[in-house]
C-alpha positions, -999 to +999 in steps of 0.1 A: -009+097+198-018+129+180-047+152+190-080+136+181-100+168+173-116+163+139-126+190+114-164+191+113-164+198+076-148+165+065-169+144+043-167+119+015-179+130-019-199+103-035-198+105-072-223+090-096-217+054-106-233+036-135-220+002-146-187+003-128-181-027-106-151-044-089-138-072-112-140-098-084-158-102-051-136-083-028-141-077+010-131-043+023-130-034+060-135+003+067-125+015+101-139+051+106-154+066+138-174+093+120-208+076+114-217+098+084-184+092+066-183+055+075-218+051+060-210+072+029-178+051+022-197+019+027-225+028+003-201+041-023-180+010-023-210-013-023-222+005-054-189-005-071-196-042-061-174-045-031-184-063+001-179-039+029-176-044+067-173-015+091-159-007+125-162+025+145-129+024+166-094+009+164-100-020+188-132-031+170-113-027+138-085-050+150-111-076+162-128-074+128-095-078+110-086-108+131-120-123+122-105-128+088-117-127+052-109-091+043-089-084+011-082-048+019-084-024+048-093+014+049-082+030+081-089+065+094-059+081+111-077+094+141-097+067+158-108+062+194-095+034+216-066+026+192-056+052+165-051+043+129-013+044+131-013+020+160-039-002+143-018-003+112+013-013+132-007-041+149-020-054+115+015-053+100+028-076+128+003-102+116-005-097+079+007-081+046-030-073+037-032-040+016-039-010+038-052+024+026-050+052+052-076+079+052-069+112+069-091+143+075-061+165+070-033+167+044-009+170+074+025+158+063+031+142+097-001+121+094+008+110+059+044+101+070+033+083+102+007+062+083+032+051+056+059+044+082+035+022+100+032+000+070+003+015+050+005+011+012-011+043+002-033+071+016-061+095+007-071+128+022-107+136+031-129+148+015-123+119-009-138+115-043-152+080-047-137+074-081-102+083-067-107+060-037-118+031-059-089+037-083-065+034-053-082+003-041-080-014-075-043-005-077-036-020-043-055-052-052-035-055-085-003-053-065-016-079-040-022-104-068+008-094-089+028-122-106+059-109-123+063-140-144+028-134-159+036-101-176+059-092-205+093-079-194+097-041-200+122-031-227+158-034-214+148-055-184+157-092-180+129-117-184+116-128-150+115-164-160+096-189-138+118-203-111+145-176-116+162-166-084+181-132-084+209-130-060+226-098-047+251-106-019+231-119+011+198-111-006+180-135-029+146-130-046+126-159-060+103-143-086+082-175-090+078-183-054+075-146-046+099-151-017+127-129-004+155-142+017+184-125+035+212-146+049+189-176+042+160-163+064+127-154+048+120-116+048+083-109+052+070-082+028+038-065+019+028-067-018+039-031-024+073-036-008+078-068-029+067-052-061+091-022-054+119-046-047+112-064-080+116-032-099+150-027-083+163-062-088+152-062-125+175-032-132+204-035-107+227-005-108+202+016-128+187+047-112+149+046-110+133+079-105+103+084-082+078+092-110+087+060-128+082+040-096+049+057-089+038+046-124+052+010-123+046+001-086+017+022-075-001+022-109-004+060-108-013+074-142-011+109-128+012+131-106+010+112-073+027+120-041+063+108-042+064+105-004+048+071-007+079+060-027+104+075-002+087+059+028+083+025+011+120+026+002+128+034+039+108+004+050+124-018+024+159-007+035+151-018+071+143-053+057+170-059+032+198-037+045+203+000+046+231+000+021+214-022-005+194+007-020+213+039-026+198+074-029+210+093-060+201+129-050+180+147-075+173+116-095+160+086-075+172+053-062+193+023-074+200-012-062+237-015-053+255-043-070+280-065-051 
């Protein structure tokens, strides 16, 4: 566990909100030990129409998560009892629920550790409310993503209902949203599944990181490509290290058999 000393200047910047609201009733669990930050995040998200539950330490957060009913989790990296990295690991053993990590520092090790633990994205404090809400909405869109419900991109095969794409020992059912390797179901988070769908829709084609940030993470700006690299790493562990090849200086591609 990393040192738990927290910068005293960390705070959440609560921007002004008028009519903006979440499109659906969404329950967010915020696990943050700093009472002022925890309250600021709670009030900010409630102003956007989200239902918010809070916990002040990792073990309480795990208990609240297991109580069920949460659509998305926001976890601070440095927590008492059980830190955010350990908490994320425990959650990933039980659920693919979207996880947004929140760190008081832009420390690369914190970011990498959070993403390797299974987090879908991260923000660095102080956090602008509008940025956090944009990340939440993107995560929720990925969690409810149905590839057969959108128009195929130019040059991509139509992901027809019931269509199963097969690559060696890997099969992807785009209707059932199910991935199998050697016949066994491979559990995936919504982000991992959406990333895999981008690769299987264009086998053999090199997909650059910026494109993946746009198409998978819904980033309309210059986001951090580390989220792509770490998600690809997690995906390789699940579908086979040789299935996704790195093309240095360009990006990644799904290897054809």
